[in-house]
VMD Tcl script that draws the C-alpha trace (Angstrom):
set ca {
  {-0.13 -0.04 -0.22}
  {0.88 3.08 -0.90}
  {-0.68 5.50 1.49}
  {1.32 8.06 3.24}
  {2.43 6.50 6.77}
  {3.09 8.11 10.01}
  {5.51 6.11 11.16}
  {9.00 7.28 12.01}
  {11.59 5.05 9.74}
  {15.11 5.79 9.61}
  {17.25 4.46 6.88}
  {20.87 4.18 6.43}
  {23.15 3.30 3.63}
  {24.71 -0.04 2.93}
  {26.12 1.04 0.15}
  {30.26 -0.11 -0.12}
  {31.31 3.88 -0.27}
  {29.27 4.27 3.28}
  {30.34 1.05 4.87}
  {33.95 2.43 4.45}
  {33.27 4.97 6.57}
  {31.31 2.77 8.86}
  {27.76 3.02 8.39}
  {27.22 -0.86 9.50}
  {28.77 0.32 13.27}
  {26.10 3.64 12.55}
  {23.62 1.28 11.95}
  {24.21 -0.98 15.25}
  {24.20 2.35 17.32}
  {21.11 4.24 15.73}
  {19.31 0.37 15.90}
  {20.09 0.53 19.68}
  {19.00 3.94 20.40}
  {15.66 3.00 18.57}
  {14.90 0.42 20.71}
  {15.81 2.45 24.36}
  {13.80 5.41 22.40}
  {11.09 3.30 20.70}
  {8.38 4.85 18.17}
  {10.50 4.49 15.24}
  {11.78 1.66 12.75}
  {15.50 1.55 11.57}
  {16.28 -0.24 8.10}
  {18.73 -0.45 5.63}
  {19.00 1.66 2.16}
  {20.89 1.53 -1.25}
  {22.69 4.67 -1.75}
  {21.45 7.63 -0.89}
  {23.82 9.90 -2.92}
  {25.47 11.42 -0.44}
  {29.11 9.44 -0.41}
  {31.59 11.74 0.21}
  {29.78 12.42 2.98}
  {29.19 9.35 4.43}
  {27.52 7.40 6.38}
  {24.35 9.01 5.17}
  {21.65 8.43 6.89}
  {17.72 9.37 5.85}
  {15.30 10.21 8.58}
  {11.62 10.10 7.95}
  {9.26 12.20 10.27}
  {6.01 12.74 10.06}
  {6.23 12.47 6.17}
  {9.30 14.51 5.69}
  {12.17 13.40 4.67}
  {15.92 14.47 6.28}
  {19.34 13.54 5.23}
  {21.88 13.14 7.90}
  {25.38 12.86 7.04}
  {29.08 12.09 8.80}
  {27.11 9.86 10.82}
  {30.15 8.87 12.34}
  {29.84 9.91 16.07}
  {27.21 8.67 19.19}
  {26.32 12.23 19.10}
  {25.18 12.01 15.36}
  {23.49 9.04 15.83}
  {21.68 10.64 18.73}
  {20.56 13.24 16.63}
  {19.30 11.12 14.02}
  {17.03 9.21 16.41}
  {15.63 12.80 18.19}
  {14.98 13.92 14.41}
  {13.03 10.86 13.83}
  {11.34 10.70 17.04}
  {11.35 14.21 18.36}
  {12.28 12.04 21.90}
  {15.80 12.99 23.22}
  {17.55 9.73 23.23}
  {19.80 8.96 26.31}
  {23.34 10.18 26.55}
  {25.19 7.38 27.23}
  {23.93 3.84 26.68}
  {23.07 0.95 29.28}
  {26.66 -0.53 29.96}
  {25.40 -4.37 28.55}
  {24.75 -1.91 25.28}
  {27.51 -0.11 25.37}
  {29.72 -3.48 25.83}
  {28.04 -5.08 22.98}
  {28.12 -1.97 20.38}
  {31.82 -2.10 20.52}
  {32.58 -5.84 20.37}
  {30.57 -5.17 17.02}
  {32.24 -1.78 15.70}
  {35.55 -4.02 16.80}
  {34.09 -6.75 14.37}
  {33.03 -4.60 11.71}
  {36.64 -2.67 11.66}
  {37.94 -6.14 11.10}
  {35.58 -7.09 8.75}
  {36.34 -3.74 6.58}
  {40.36 -4.38 6.67}
  {40.07 -8.14 5.30}
  {37.92 -7.04 3.01}
  {40.11 -4.06 1.65}
}
mol new
graphics top color blue
foreach p $ca { graphics top sphere $p radius 0.5 }
foreach p [lrange $ca 0 end-1] q [lrange $ca 1 end] { graphics top cylinder $p $q radius 0.2 }
display resetview
C-alpha cells in the first residue's frame, strides 16, 4: 500500500562507500538507540547520493524526509534518533549495550580491513 504513513523511519545507507566510512557501525548504534527510545523503525537503504559525506542516513518523520551525513559519532546517531522521534535519546548507553556495540564496531572494523 502506498498510503502515506506517519511511522517514524530511519534508513542507514549500506552502499560500499558508506560501509567503508562506517555505516554498519552507525546502523547498530542507531538500532540500539531506537530500541531504548521506541517509536521508530530502523532499516537499510542503497545509495542516498551523499557518498562524499558518508555514512549517510535518511530520516522520515511525519512524512517529511531529511538527510543526515557523516553519521560517525554517537552524538550524530543520537541526533538522527531525535530527528526521527522528537525524543531526546539517552546521553549514554546502558553498559551491556555499550559493550555489545564496542564488540560489533571492532568486528566490523576487522571485516573492513580484511575486505580491503
